[in-house]
Phi, psi and omega in degrees: 000137177279151178223157179288147177294142186267001179290162187288322184270115180252136184262335184226142181237127172266128185214160176204161175280348180241160176302142181252142177214169180150164183297329182264357182281117187283349185229073186313125177085351179285159179262354176202157176205144184252149182222154173272331186261124181298314181299318179295317179300315180293318179298315179296317179298317182296328182267359182261163176228164176258163176239110003288158182298154173099349179281159185291141169238132183237151167247124184244132171285115189299314185297321184261339185079004182282134175281120182259346177204143173211149176214158179114179185303321184282343183297286175206115184312124176089357180204164172267156180222146173240149180250042183282000000 
C-alpha cells in the first residue's frame, strides 16, 4: 500500500467533494490527502474512486492552486484530463 509522505511541507493535494477510497488511498474515507511527490499524487488519484463512484478527483499543486490532474464525471465527460 502506498502512503502519504509524513513531512510537514506538502506540495500536492489529492481532493474530492466526496469521500475517496481505493487500495492505494492512504486515508480511507477522507476527502483529501497531501503528498510531496507529484507522480505519486497523480498515481494514487488515478487508481482511487469516490463514494459514490464517478465524482471528480483532482490533484492540486498547493503553492499555485493549479489543478494538474483530474478524473471523473466533472473533469471532461467521457475522458480523463491532465493539465501538464
